[in-house]
DOBA-159793 format. One record per atom (N, C-alpha, C): residue in three letters; x, y, z. Coordinates in steps of 0.05 Angstrom, whole numbers, plus 5000, padded with zeros to 4 digits. Example, Ala and Ser with C-alpha at 12.3 -4.5 7.8 and 13.67 -1.06 7.14 Angstrom:
residues 2
ALA526448865156
ALA524649105156
ALA526449345156
SER525749555142
SER527349795143
SER525850015157
This chain:
residues 550
MET160957714976
MET160357644947
MET160257314951
ALA157757194948
ALA157356904951
ALA158956694933
LEU160456544936
LEU161956334923
LEU159556224906
LEU160756174880
LEU158756074862
LEU159455744863
ALA157855614862
ALA157555304864
ALA159655224851
PRO162155074860
PRO164954974845
PRO163154674838
ALA165254634812
ALA165354454802
ALA166154244819
VAL164953954817
VAL166353694835
VAL167753574823
THR170453524834
THR172853374824
THR172053054823
PRO173152884809
PRO172952594807
PRO172952504834
ALA174652584851
ALA175452454881
ALA173152534894
GLY171652774885
GLY168952884903
GLY170153134922
LYS173153154923
LYS174253404942
LYS174653604924
ASP174153874924
ASP173654054914
ASP176554214915
THR178754104908
THR181054354909
THR181554394889
ALA183654584886
ALA183654744861
ALA187754684861
ASP187554654830
ASP191054614817
ASP191454914819
ARG190155134819
ARG191655384818
ARG189655564825
ILE189555824840
ILE187756004846
ILE189156304837
PHE187056434830
PHE187856734821
PHE186456924843
VAL187557054858
VAL186257154879
VAL187057504881
ASN185557654898
ASN186457934896
ASN186158074868
GLY184257974856
GLY183458184828
GLY181958244828
ARG181258424802
ARG179358494794
ARG178358454770
MET175758224771
MET175258084746
MET172558174731
TRP172258114711
TRP170258174695
TRP169557864682
THR168057764690
THR167657464685
THR165757404652
GLY164257614646
GLY163157664623
GLY159957474623
ASP159357344649
ASP157457154660
ASP155857424671
PRO152757464653
PRO150557664664
PRO149957504697
LYS150157264702
LYS149257184727
LYS151557304748
ARG153857394743
ARG155257434765
ARG158157564743
PRO157357904738
PRO159258054716
PRO162058084739
ARG162158124761
ARG165258224777
ARG165158044801
ALA167557894798
ALA168957764820
ALA172057834825
GLU172657734853
GLU175657794851
GLU177057594850
ALA176457324849
ALA178057074856
ALA177156944833
LEU178656674828
LEU177956464803
LEU179056224815
ALA179155994815
ALA180055664825
ALA179055594791
VAL182155404788
VAL182855254762
VAL182855004777
ARG181854834766
ARG182254564770
ARG182754364737
GLY185154244737
GLY184854174700
GLY185354344680
PRO183454324663
PRO183254564645
PRO180654754645
LEU179654704665
LEU176654804674
LEU176455024694
VAL174655164700
VAL173955414717
VAL173455214738
LEU174455194768
LEU172455064785
LEU170355194807
ALA171255504802
ALA169055704818
ALA170455974819
VAL168756114822
VAL169056444817
VAL167756534846
GLY169556774858
GLY168156884877
GLY169757014891
THR169657074919
THR171557254933
THR173557094931
SER176157284944
SER178557124953
SER178656974972
GLY176957054989
GLY177256805017
GLY176056575006
ASP174056585000
ASP172256334984
ASP173956104975
VAL175756294950
VAL176956174927
VAL179456044944
ARG181156144966
ARG183056134979
ARG182155824994
ALA179155725001
ALA179655515019
ALA179055244999
LEU179355354972
LEU179855154958
LEU182355014945
ALA183955194964
ALA187455104961
ALA188254934980
GLU190154734967
GLU191754604986
GLU194054614985
LYS196554504995
LYS199354594995
LYS200454594966
ALA199254374949
ALA200154404925
ALA199154614904
THR197054724911
THR196054904899
THR197855204886
ASP198055214860
ASP199455464852
ASP197155724861
VAL198455864877
VAL197056194876
VAL198356404866
VAL196556494854
VAL196656784834
VAL195857024852
ASP197657224862
ASP196357424874
ASP196857654853
LEU193857684843
LEU193957914822
LEU194758184827
ARG193958284858
ARG194358534873
ARG192958694852
GLY190658694846
GLY189058894838
GLY189158844808
ARG190058804793
ARG189758714770
ARG187758634758
PHE186758704726
PHE183858644711
PHE184558384702
VAL182458254705
VAL181758004697
VAL179657934677
ALA180457894653
ALA178157804633
ALA177757524624
PRO176057424614
PRO176257224600
PRO178057194575
GLY179556954564
GLY181057014549
GLY179957154519
PHE181657304506
PHE180257464481
PHE180057234457
ILE178057344445
ILE178157144420
ILE177757334390
ASP179057244375
ASP178757414348
ASP176757284333
ALA175257354320
ALA173257284306
ALA173457244274
HIS176057404266
HIS176357454242
HIS180157474238
LEU181157274230
LEU183657374222
LEU185457104200
HIS187457234194
HIS188457004171
HIS191356924186
LEU191856784197
LEU193256654207
LEU196456684199
LEU196956504173
LEU199356484156
LEU200056754149
ALA197656894132
ALA199257124126
ALA199957294152
ALA199157274167
ALA199757464192
ALA202757364198
GLY203057184200
GLY205857054211
GLY207957084194
VAL207357074167
VAL209157144148
VAL209457394147
SER207657624154
SER208457924157
SER209258004179
LEU210657844202
LEU212357954219
LEU214857994219
GLU215457824193
GLU218057814177
GLU218957964159
GLU216458104142
GLU216758144116
GLU216958514110
LEU216958544086
LEU217358834086
LEU214058964092
ARG214359184113
ARG211559274120
ARG211359514117
LEU208959674099
LEU208559874088
LEU206960054107
ASP205959914126
ASP203260054140
ASP203860314151
GLY202460454149
GLY202260784166
GLY203560934144
ALA205360914126
ALA207361054106
ALA205461234098
PRO206361524106
PRO204761794102
PRO204661904075
THR207061754063
THR207161844038
THR208861754017
ILE208261733987
ILE209761603976
ILE212761563981
ASP213761823993
ASP216761743991
ASP218161564012
GLU215561624031
GLU216261354056
GLU215961124045
VAL214261114032
VAL214160814021
VAL215860734007
CYS217360893984
CYS219060823966
CYS221560763986
LYS222060984009
LYS224360934024
LYS224760664037
ARG221760544045
ARG222360294064
ARG222860024040
VAL221960094017
VAL222159893991
VAL224259873990
ALA226360093976
ALA229060123979
ALA230759993995
GLU230060074020
GLU231459974045
GLU231859654047
TRP229459584037
TRP229559224042
TRP230459104015
ALA230059233996
ALA231859153970
ALA234359123971
ARG235159343994
ARG238459343988
ARG239459094010
LYS237559064032
LYS238958874052
LYS238258594041
ASN236558574027
ASN235758344013
ASN236458243983
PRO238958273979
PRO239958293953
PRO239758003936
ASP239957763954
ASP239557513947
ASP236757443938
ARG233957623952
ARG231757493947
ARG230457663919
HIS229757333902
HIS228857353874
HIS226257583873
TRP224957593887
TRP222957753890
TRP222758013909
VAL221958203911
VAL221958453931
VAL219158403934
THR217558263969
THR215058273970
THR214758443995
GLY212358493996
GLY210858554024
GLY208358704023
ARG207358814039
ARG204958884041
ARG204259104066
GLY201959244063
GLY201359444083
GLY200559724073
TRP201659794049
TRP201660074036
TRP198560144044
PRO198360394048
PRO196060564049
PRO195560664029
TYR192460724019
TYR191560813994
TYR192861123994
SER192261254028
SER192361574025
SER195461664022
ALA197761524011
ALA200461494017
ALA200961653981
PHE199061543962
PHE198761663936
PHE196761853923
PRO198061973908
PRO195462253898
PRO194262033881
GLY191262053890
GLY189362073874
GLY188461703890
GLY190261623907
GLY189861373920
GLY190861103913
LEU192361143891
LEU193560913880
LEU195960923866
PRO197560703871
PRO200360783864
PRO200960713832
ALA203260673820
ALA203560683797
ALA206660533791
ARG207060373773
ARG209360243767
ARG211960433767
GLY212460603759
GLY213360833754
GLY216660803778
PRO214960933799
PRO216760943828
PRO218360693833
LEU216560483826
LEU217360273839
LEU219660183815
ASP219460233786
ASP221360163769
ASP223560233785
GLU224260523788
GLU226360623795
GLU227460493816
ILE225260383835
ILE227360343860
ILE228060013857
VAL226859823846
VAL227559573839
VAL227459523804
PRO229259633793
PRO229059593762
PRO229759293755
ASP231059183770
ASP232358913759
ASP231158593773
ARG229158623777
ARG227758443799
ARG225358443800
PRO223958213798
PRO220758323804
PRO219758423828
ALA218058603833
ALA216258663854
ALA213558703859
TRP212558623886
TRP210158613883
TRP209658673912
LEU207658863918
LEU206659033941
LEU203958983947
VAL202958913970
VAL200358873975
VAL199259083991
SER197059183983
SER195759424000
SER195259354026
TYR194159514045
TYR193559434074
TYR191759304079
ASP189059284056
ASP187059174059
ASP187258864045
GLY189258824033
GLY189758544019
GLY188358473994
HIS186658743986
HIS185358703961
HIS185958913935
THR188458973940
THR190159073920
THR192759073909
GLY193859003889
GLY196558963886
GLY197959183877
TRP201059203877
TRP202459373858
TRP204759263847
ALA205459273826
ALA207059093816
ALA209759273804
ASN211859223789
ASN213359413775
ASN213059303748
SER215259383732
SER214059313707
SER215859033703
PHE218258973719
PHE218758653713
PHE217158463723
ALA215258483740
ALA213758303746
ALA211358283731
LEU210458503715
LEU208158553695
LEU209258383668
ARG212258413659
ARG213158293637
ARG212757983647
LEU213857883672
LEU213757573675
LEU210557473676
ALA209357593689
ALA205157503677
ALA204757633657
ARG205657723638
ARG205557733605
ARG202857953615
ILE202558163629
ILE200958323628
ILE201658573608
THR199558603587
THR200458853567
THR197558983561
ARG197359163543
ARG195259353549
ARG192759133528
GLU193258863520
GLU192258723502
GLU191158433529
THR191158563550
THR190758323581
THR188058393585
LYS186658213585
LYS183658263589
LYS182458273616
ASP180758413634
ASP181358373662
ASP179458143667
PRO180557953689
PRO179957633691
PRO176757753708
PRO176457463713
PRO173257493728
PRO173757623746
ASN172057783767
ASN171657883791
ASN175657993795
GLY176658133777
GLY178658243773
GLY178658543756
ILE180258723769
ILE181458963750
ILE184059033748
VAL184959043718
VAL187459123716
VAL187659413711
VAL188059493729
VAL188259833727
VAL190259923700
ARG188960153689
ARG190560243664
ARG190660503666
ASP192260663651
ASP192660933647
ASP190561073624
ALA190561303623
ALA189761443594
ALA190361343573
SER192661243569
SER192961073534
SER192560843537
GLY191560733560
GLY190860363559
GLY192760243576
GLU195460293579
GLU197460153590
GLU196460113613
PRO197159813629
PRO197259753655
PRO198559913670
THR197960023695
THR199860213709
THR201660053729
GLY200759783736
GLY202459633754
GLY200059523778
VAL198059693778
VAL195459663796
VAL193659473796
LEU193559233807
LEU192158983799
LEU189558973824
LYS187258973818
LYS184558913842
LYS183758683844
GLU183458543863
GLU181658363868
GLU183058113854
GLY180958083834
GLY182057723821
GLY183457773801
ALA184758063799
ALA186558123773
ALA189158093791
MET189658093814
MET192257983827
MET193657693830
THR191857583828
THR192457233816
THR194257233797
LEU194357493771
LEU195457433749
LEU198657523761
VAL199957633774
VAL202157603789
VAL202557453809
ALA200157513832
ALA201157303857
ALA201656983852
ARG201056903832
ARG201656663827
ARG204256593820
LEU206056783814
LEU208156763800
LEU210656753823
VAL209656853852
VAL210956943872
VAL211356723885
PRO213656573895
PRO214556363897
PRO213656373929
GLU211856103931
GLU210256063959
GLU212055923979
PRO211456014005
PRO213155984024
PRO213555594027
LEU215855494033
LEU215955204031
LEU214255084059
PRO213954834063
PRO212254864087
PRO213754824111
HIS216254864111
HIS217554904143
HIS218155244147
GLU217255394122
GLU217555654126
GLU214355764136
LYS212555574130
LYS209555654138
LYS209955504167
GLU210755304174
GLU210155264197
GLU211555464223
ARG213555584211
ARG214755844227
ARG213156074225
ALA211856074205
ALA209456374206
ALA208256254224
PHE206656024228
PHE203955984239
PHE205455964266
LYS207355884275
LYS208755884307
LYS209556204312
LEU210556354293
LEU210756614308
LEU207756774309
ALA206156674291
ALA202956814294
ALA202056744319
LEU202456514323
LEU200656444351
LEU201856534373
ALA204656564377
ALA205856664401
ALA205157004396
GLN205157064378
GLN204057414377
GLN200457444394
ALA199957234377
ALA196457224387
ALA196857184420
ALA198657014436
ALA197856944459
ALA199657214477
ALA200957384462
ALA202057564476
ALA200157844475
TRP197857834451
TRP196058034456
TRP192757914471
GLY194157624493
GLY191757574506
GLY189757444487
LEU190357324467
LEU188357164454
LEU188656834464
THR186456724463
THR187056534468
THR185656294446
SER183856454440
SER182156244411
SER182656544387
VAL182656344366
VAL181956544340
VAL180856434326
GLN179256494304
GLN177356424278
GLN178356514255
VAL180256294243
VAL181856284216
VAL180056314192
MET180256504169
MET178256574155
MET179656424127
GLY178456254112
GLY178556144091
GLY181156034080
ILE181355824102
ILE185155674102
ILE185155424083
PRO186655464060
PRO187155224037
PRO187055014061
GLU186854774043
GLU186454514055
GLU189754444068
ASP191154514046
ASP194554364044
ASP195454604074
GLU194754834082
GLU195055044102
GLU194754904130
LEU192354784126
LEU190254714150
LEU192654444162
GLU193454314143
GLU194354034156
GLU196854114166
ILE198354364159
ILE200454464164
ILE199954534192
LEU198154744194
LEU197554864219
LEU196754664241
ALA195654454232
ALA194854144253
ALA197154094263
ARG198654014246
ARG201653914261
ARG202454104280
VAL202654334269
VAL203454584287
VAL202454534316
LEU199854534312
LEU197954554336
LEU198954364357
GLU199654084345
GLU199453844361
GLU202853854369
GLY204654014361
GLY207153984372
GLY207254194399
GLU209154214405
GLU209554414433
GLU210454654420
GLY210254824438
GLY210455134439
GLY208055344446
PRO207455534433
PRO204855744445
PRO202555644436
ARG200855604439
ARG198355434434
ARG195455634438
VAL194555594417
VAL192055774413
VAL190055664404
ARG188055634415
ARG185655494399
ARG185055634374
VAL184155454352
VAL183555564324
VAL181555424321
ARG179155604301
ARG177655454292
ARG176955574264
ALA177155424242
ALA178155404215
ALA175355464201
ALA175455614180
ALA173755724159
ALA175455564132
LEU174055364120
LEU175455324086
LEU174355484072
PRO175655524048
PRO174555694031
PRO171755624020
LEU169555764013
LEU166855674003
LEU167555693967
PRO167255453956
PRO167455413932
PRO165955563913
THR166455633894
THR165355783874
THR163655543849
GLU165155313844
GLU164355103833
GLU165254923841
ALA163954613831
ALA164154373838
ALA164454293870
VAL161554473878
VAL161254423908
VAL160354193913
PRO159454003900
PRO159153713917
PRO161153593928
GLU164053573911
GLU166453513905
GLU167453633935
ALA167753863929
ALA169254013957
ALA168153923984
LEU164953903986
LEU162853884011
LEU164053554017
GLY164453364002
GLY165553124005
GLY168053144019
ARG170153304011
ARG172753344022
ARG172853454044
TYR170753704045
TYR170853844077
TYR169853594105
GLU167853544086
GLU166853364109
GLU169153164124
GLN170953044108
GLN172752924124
GLN174453064144
LEU175453264131
LEU175953494148
LEU175353534176
ARG172653624167
ARG171253604192
ARG171553454216
ARG170753234201
ARG171452944220
ARG174352914234
ARG175952984219
ARG178452974225
ARG179053114251
HIS178553384251
HIS179353634262
HIS176153694275
ALA175553544295
ALA172853674310
ALA173253654339
GLY176053694351
GLY175853784377
GLY178653864385
GLY180653874409
GLY183054014421
GLY183454274403
ARG185854294394
ARG186754564395
ARG186254614371
LEU184654454351
LEU182954504321
LEU182054364311
SER178954584304
SER176154454303
SER176254614272
VAL173954454246
VAL173554584227
VAL170454534228
GLY168654724213
GLY165454764218
GLY164754994205
ALA166355084184
ALA165055334170
ALA167155354145
VAL164555484126
VAL166355594100
VAL165955934099
LYS168855994081
LYS168056324080
LYS168856394052
GLY167156584043
GLY166356654018
GLY166756914017
PHE166757023990
PHE167357333985
PHE165157393968
VAL163057643978
VAL161257723959
VAL161657953948
ASP163858143959
ASP164458403943
ASP167258363953
GLY168258643945
GLY170858783950
GLY170658933972
VAL172159223969
VAL173559393985
VAL172959583978
VAL172459823997
VAL170960063993
VAL173060213972
GLU176060183981
GLU178560453969
GLU178560393946
ALA178060083937
ALA178559943907
ALA175960053894
LYS174060113906
LYS171760183892
LYS170259853883
THR170959643899
THR170659393891
THR167459303913
ALA167559463931
ALA164959393951
ALA162559493941
ALA160759243936
ALA158559263917
ALA156359573936
MET155459733918
MET153659933936
MET151059913913
PHE149060063927
PHE146560103912
PHE146460313898
GLU147660553910
GLU148260813900
GLU152060813883
PRO151660993868
PRO154460953855
PRO157161083873
TYR158661043874
TYR161661163884
TYR161461473878
PRO162661733888
PRO162461983880
PRO164061983855
ASP164661823841
ASP165861873815
ASP165561713795
GLY163161513806
GLY162461303783
GLY162561123799
GLY160460863785
GLY161560533792
GLY160160523814
THR159160193820
THR157460193844
THR158959883855
GLY161359853846
GLY162659593858
GLY162459373846
SER163259083854
SER162758903840
SER161258623852
LEU160258553840
LEU159758213855
LEU161258013851
ASN161357803866
ASN163157623857
ASN161457383850
TRP158657383849
TRP156457223851
TRP154157313835
THR152257123829
THR150157233821
THR148257133848
GLN145657223843
GLN143857203870
GLN143556893871
ASP143156793844
ASP142456443844
ASP144756343853
GLU146756393840
GLU149256173845
GLU150156273879
LEU150556363886
LEU150056493919
LEU148556323937
ASP145656293928
ASP143756223941
ASP144255893935
ARG144655763918
ARG145055483920
ARG147655363932
ALA149555573930
ALA152355443949
ALA152155513977
VAL150555683984
VAL149755774013
VAL147355544027
ALA146055464003
ALA143355224012
ALA144955014020
ARG146454883996
ARG148654733999
ARG149954664022
PHE151554794038
PHE152754784058
PHE150554794084
ASP148955004081
ASP147554984101
ASP145654754111
ALA145354644084
ALA143954354085
ALA145354174106
ALA148054144093
ALA149653954110
ALA150754064134
GLY149354254147
GLY150554304174
GLY153454514183
TRP153454624157
TRP155554814154
TRP154855084164
GLN157155214180
GLN155955534185
GLN157455684155
VAL157055834145
VAL157356004129
VAL158256294125
MET160156374120
MET161456694135
MET161756814106
LEU160557034099
LEU160757174073
LEU162357424080
HIS163557554066
HIS165357714066
HIS163157914047
ALA162158144066
ALA160558344051
ALA160858604063
ILE161958804041
ILE162659114054
ILE160559294046
GLY159759304025
GLY157659494009
GLY155059394016
ASP152659624022
ASP150759464026
ASP149259344007
ARG149659333978
ARG149459213965
ARG149658933968
GLY152658863972
GLY153758553980
GLY151758524006
ILE152158674025
ILE150658564045
ILE147458444044
ASP145958554027
ASP143658494020
ASP144058244006
MET146158213990
MET145257933978
MET146457703994
ALA148257764016
ALA148957544032
ALA147057534048
LEU145257634058
LEU142657634076
LEU140657534068
THR140157634038
THR138657434020
THR138557104015
ALA141057124019
ALA141856894014
ALA141856654041
PHE142156794062
PHE141956614082
PHE138456614089
GLU137356774085
GLU134656734087
GLU132856554070
ARG134256524044
ARG132956334019
ARG133556034042
ALA136556074045
ALA137155824056
ALA135855684077
ALA134855844097
ALA133555804122
ALA130955654117
ILE129155784098
ILE126455694087
ILE126655484070
ALA128755444051
ALA129355174034
ALA129754934054
ASN131254974075
ASN133054744089
ASN130854714115
ARG129654994121
ARG128254944153
ARG130254914172
THR132455094167
THR134355014188
THR133955304210
ARG135055244232
ARG134855374253
ARG137455474271
ASP138755694280
ASP140555744299
ASP144055624282
ARG143455694252
ARG145955574240
ARG148055804247
ARG147456004256
ARG148556264263
ARG151556364240
HIS149656324207
HIS151656504190
HIS152356764199
ARG153756804180
ARG155157034189
ARG156157234163
VAL156357524168
VAL156657754146
VAL159357864151
GLU161057764147
GLU164257844153
GLU163858204147
HIS164558364168
HIS165058674159
HIS164058864170
VAL161258724149
VAL159058944149
VAL159559224157
GLU161459364135
GLU162059574138
GLU160159814137
VAL157759764107
VAL156960034103
VAL153759884098
PRO152159814118
PRO149759654114
PRO147959894109
ARG145659824101
ARG143160034111
ARG141859874136
LEU142160134152
LEU141260054176
LEU138159924176
SER136160004157
SER133959754160
SER134259444157
ASP137559354152
ASP137659144143
ASP138559034166
LEU138859144189
LEU139759014218
LEU138258874233
ARG135358994224
ARG132758824233
ARG133158524221
ARG133958494198
ARG134658244185
ARG136258104191
PHE138058224199
PHE140658034216
PHE139157934242
ARG138058084250
ARG136657954279
ARG134557714278
ALA132557814253
ALA131257604251
ALA131957354236
ALA134557374221
ALA135257054213
ALA137656994230
GLY137757074255
GLY140456994274
GLY142756984256
VAL142857194235
VAL146257284227
VAL147557404246
VAL150357304246
VAL152357414264
VAL153357654245
ALA154257944258
ALA156058054251
ALA158158094259
SER159758014235
SER162357914247
SER164358204235
THR165058404257
THR166258674255
THR168658704260
GLN170158934249
GLN172858934263
GLN173359184270
ALA173859284303
ALA173059504315
ALA176059674301
LEU178159624297
LEU180159794284
LEU178859924253
PHE177359794243
PHE176859784221
PHE175560124218
ALA175160224242
ALA174360524245
ALA175960704254
TYR178560594251
TYR180960744264
TYR181561054242
PRO180961204253
PRO181061514231
PRO183361604232
ASP184761454213
ASP187761474209
ASP187461644185
ALA189761774172
ALA189961884146
ALA188661764121
ASN188761444123
ASN188161404101
ASN184161334108
HIS183261354121
HIS180961314127
HIS179461564127
LEU180861784133
LEU178962044129
LEU180062144108
ARG182162064088
ARG183162184067
ARG181762024045
VAL181761804041
VAL181061604025
VAL177761454026
TYR178061324052
TYR176161164057
TYR173061374058
LEU172961574070
LEU170861704073
LEU169761874047
PRO171461974036
PRO171362094011
PRO170061883983
MET170561643993
MET169961463968
MET166861333977
LEU166561454005
LEU163861334004
LEU161861594001
GLY162561774009
GLY161361994005
GLY159462074031
PRO157962284038
PRO156862384064
PRO156062224075
GLU153562094059
GLU150661944066
GLU151461574076
ARG153261534060
ARG154061314075
ARG156261254091
ALA158061494092
ALA160261534111
ALA159261594147
ALA156461644146
ALA154761674170
ALA154161424181
ARG154161274167
ARG153460994176
ARG154860814172
ALA157360854168
ALA160360624166
ALA160460584193
MET161260284192
MET161660154217
MET160260244246
PRO157560154244
PRO156160224259
PRO155260114285
PHE157660014298
PHE158059844321
PHE154959854344
ARG154760154348
ARG151960154371
ARG149660134356
SER149760254330
SER147260144321
SER146759884322
ILE148959704308
ILE148959454314
ILE148059274339
ASP148959334360
ASP148259284386
ASP145359294400
GLU145159574385
GLU142359664392
GLU140059514383
ALA140159434360
ALA138359194343
ALA138558904353
GLY140158874370
GLY139958564384
GLY141158414367
VAL143258514352
VAL144858334337
VAL146858254348
VAL148258014346
VAL150957864362
VAL152957944343
GLN153758034359
GLN156358274340
GLN159358134347
ALA160258064337
ALA163257884347
ALA164958014329
PHE167558124352
PHE169158294342
PHE172158134328
GLY173658254310
GLY175658064298
GLY177758274292
SER179758234281
SER181558404272
SER182358404237
ASP181358234231
ASP182758104202
ASP186358114195
TRP186958114217
TRP190158134222
TRP191257964197
PRO193358044178
PRO194458244180
PRO193858504171
VAL191158534158
VAL190458814153
VAL190458964179
TYR189758884201
TYR190259144228
TYR191558844248
PRO192958964270
PRO194358744281
PRO192058674305
ALA191858444310
ALA190358314332
ALA190258374358
ASP191558654363
ASP191958784390
ASP189058864398
VAL188158684415
VAL185358744431
VAL184858984440
VAL187059034461
VAL186659344482
VAL186359554457
ARG188659564438
ARG188159774420
ARG184959794401
ALA184459554402
ALA181359574393
ALA179159594411
ILE179759604434
ILE177559614458
ILE177659894454
HIS179760004456
HIS180060334449
HIS179060494433
CYS179060424404
CYS178560484385
CYS175360494387
ALA173860244388
ALA170660214394
ALA170160424409
VAL171060384431
VAL170360684453
VAL170460894455
THR172660954433
THR173061284431
THR172661414405
ARG173061194384
ARG172761244356
ARG175361494352
THR177861424365
THR179461604356
THR182561424352
THR184261594335
THR187361494340
THR188461494369
LEU190161314367
LEU191661254395
LEU193061554403
GLU193261774387
GLU193662024392
GLU191262204399
GLY188662104400
GLY186262244404
GLY185462464379
THR186062334359
THR184262494340
THR182562384331
PRO179762434315
PRO179562774316
PRO178462804344
PRO178963044352
PRO177263074379
PRO174362994387
GLY173562784399
GLY170762694403
GLY169962464390
GLY171462374369
GLY171962164358
GLY170262194329
TRP170962014309
TRP169961974283
TRP166761854288
GLU164762064283
GLU162261924291
GLU161761754307
PRO161661924337
PRO161961904364
PRO159761814371
ALA156861774358
ALA154361614364
ALA155161404358
GLN156961294346
GLN156960934346
GLN159760854358
ARG160361014388
ARG161360904405
ARG160660724423
ILE161560524426
ILE160360304447
ILE161860344471
VAL160560184491
VAL161760194526
VAL164260004523
VAL165960064542
VAL167359824548
VAL166759574557
GLU164559534571
GLU163359214572
GLU162059154547
ALA161059254529
ALA160459124503
ALA162459014488
ALA164959284488
ALA167459184467
ALA168458944481
LEU168358884504
LEU169458674523
LEU167858414512
ARG165758444512
ARG163558254498
ARG164258144474
HIS163858314455
HIS164358244430
HIS166858114424
PHE168758114441
PHE171757964441
PHE172057724458
THR169957714470
THR169757454489
THR166757244484
ARG165057344505
ARG162257164498
ARG161157174476
ASP160457464460
ASP159657364434
ASP161057294408
ALA164057264409
ALA166157144391
ALA165656854397
ALA165456774420
ALA164456464429
ALA161556364407
ARG160256634415
ARG157856484406
ARG157756444383
ALA159256694363
ALA159056724339
ALA159756374323
ALA161656224341
ALA162955954329
ALA161855744346
HIS159155764354
HIS157355604374
HIS159655494393
GLU160255684406
GLU162655534429
GLU161355644461
GLU160055784464
GLU158755934479
GLU158555744506
ASP158155534501
ASP157555384527
ASP160855254536
GLU162955334518
GLU166055224528
GLU167555404535
LYS166855664524
LYS168555884529
LYS167356204531
GLY169256334534
GLY167756674531
GLY167456774549
THR166656614577
THR165556744605
THR167856574623
LEU167456684649
LEU168856584663
LEU167356494689
ALA166356244689
ALA163956044710
ALA165355844717
PRO164655774731
PRO164955384738
PRO164355234710
GLY166155024706
GLY165854854685
GLY166254974653
ARG167155214652
ARG167355334628
ARG171255264625
LEU172355304599
LEU175155284601
LEU176455534616
ALA178555444627
ALA179855634644
ALA181855764628
ASP180455984605
ASP182056144590
ASP181856424599
LEU183556564603
LEU183456854617
LEU185956974603
VAL185557224609
VAL187657424610
VAL187957684634
VAL190257674636
VAL190857894664
VAL192058164650
LEU190758364646
LEU191858634647
LEU192958854662
SER194359024662
SER195159214682
SER193659404685
GLU191359524673
GLU189859724677
GLU186859594677
ASP184659694699
ASP182159554692
ASP180559704677
LEU179559674655
LEU179359764629
LEU176159914632
LEU174959784654
LEU172459854666
LEU172360104684
ALA175060194695
ALA174760404711
ALA176860684696
VAL179260604682
VAL179960844671
VAL178860994654
PRO179661264652
PRO178361414631
PRO178061244601
PRO176961274585
PRO177761144556
PRO178961294540
ASP180561414549
ASP183061504529
ASP185561454541
ARG185661234571
ARG187261084575
ARG187460774575
ILE185660694561
ILE184460454555
ILE186860334540
LYS188160474526
LYS191060404504
LYS193760394516
ASP193360444543
ASP195460384564
ASP196460224583
ALA193060034570
ALA193259794592
ALA195859604574
ARG196859364591
ARG198459224576
ARG198058904586
VAL198258744573
VAL197658484566
VAL199858304592
LEU199658224615
LEU201158084636
LEU201757824633
LEU199557744628
LEU198757414632
LEU196457314610
THR197357134598
THR195356934576
THR194856694589
VAL193256584597
VAL192756344606
VAL190556224593
LEU190955894584
LEU189755774565
LEU189455514571
ALA186755454581
ALA186255134603
ALA187555114630
GLY187855394636
GLY189855404663
GLY192655394659
GLN193655414639
GLN196755454634
GLN197055644621
ASP199555754629
ASP200555994616
ASP201756064586
THR200756194572
THR202056164547
THR203056454536
TYR202956614554
TYR204856824556
TYR205157004583
ARG207457084593
ARG207357214620
ARG209857454605
ALA208657684615
ALA210557874616
ALA212257894628
SER214658024626
SER217358114634
SER216558294655
GLY216758154684
GLY217258254705
GLY214758164722
PHE212358064706
PHE209457984725
PHE209957714740
């Protein structure tokens, strides 16, 4: 294998600070997808090629890493997550995967017992499938926590569950009207059940004590350390408020685990000119280094399980979901930010929500005569397959989450029946998106799902659980190959952030961001992908995570 032309050092001598040899590398570079060695000088890749060629760039002081046949890929990039919430979730009550209401209640009771001094019982992660009918009620929570407020958020973050104490504090009664873009769920007699959907969640959530600045710093640090342990070198953070952005900036400027962050600020629903002025200052202040700002993120609709994802056809038991904007309102907001050079990211899950987002992007391009803005639809769970052509024509990125196709009990018992057979057959169409020529970037939506890239690749390739169910995978026609999944977590995720000239591939002149895995994902059987472990994560040539024993 011939050596790629190395970058030239300032002194004119091509010597490496560090070399990685005897590996099995997938570079992500279409010109040279496979290699066995890589040289680093400073923060950049110096050369890629054979071990012999790369060893020629070493000198006495060069750090030599013998990979011993391990697999190397560009550093993983998560295109969609919530960093502060993820960090908080690492230390709070977790209800993920609880199979029954009894298990949910057991975890809540245990946490409440161990934390008697906490004024609120808070946590997240409960699956809809744990409850008969798909939703909880305040009664069981009242029995466990009768003497202090309790507030538990669903795994997807779009539904909250309050006990009667919390409802009283929030003054939620049968007379309470549904707030804009929100639903107070009521029983047959009109009494609130304790379940609040979408915008109604703020009625209780605003009363929950917010973490103090030093607690937010700790949460960010925990999340960044865990991200590095999963092989992530860059993340794209969705809808981060301005005050949290400044705390994150301080964390990234300090010592400790480092991951590059591209931040999207909340897309304002009103006072757009005022917000745009503040945002421009933040964009100039955070224009490089470990933190950059250049996007805004808004919500077009909700989620399937809460029946708030906007659909063209009714859900099986009625209703078509909800939209958070009129088309005219969304058009104006998107056009304003598009004209100012901002990338716009829109959460849209249902086919009607996706249509609205695409329409706003198409109209902004016409009005502003802009090109290559790479606006994004986040999630793209249930598109009309005919709309995929619109993505490609408008240059819109499909920002999807591989683990959203994880066929667990919640997915099979609640999500799919809520869609009905026709829509379920076209949900999470990863392969169709690829075949339509659309740029697809993978993320996790952490803490909705963990930002565990290896697990996500396994799901995208097999469409099964870690245990291999269902046999053959859910909607197997939408399985993708390993190389495509790797691309969506590297090169395509970088392109989705206008960063493909800096990262996402291992090539001379690119940032030396890489991950070392225990297994060659391109060689092992698909059902063994899940067994691969992250051994080393490298950011700009420096280790940010190293597994014990490596």
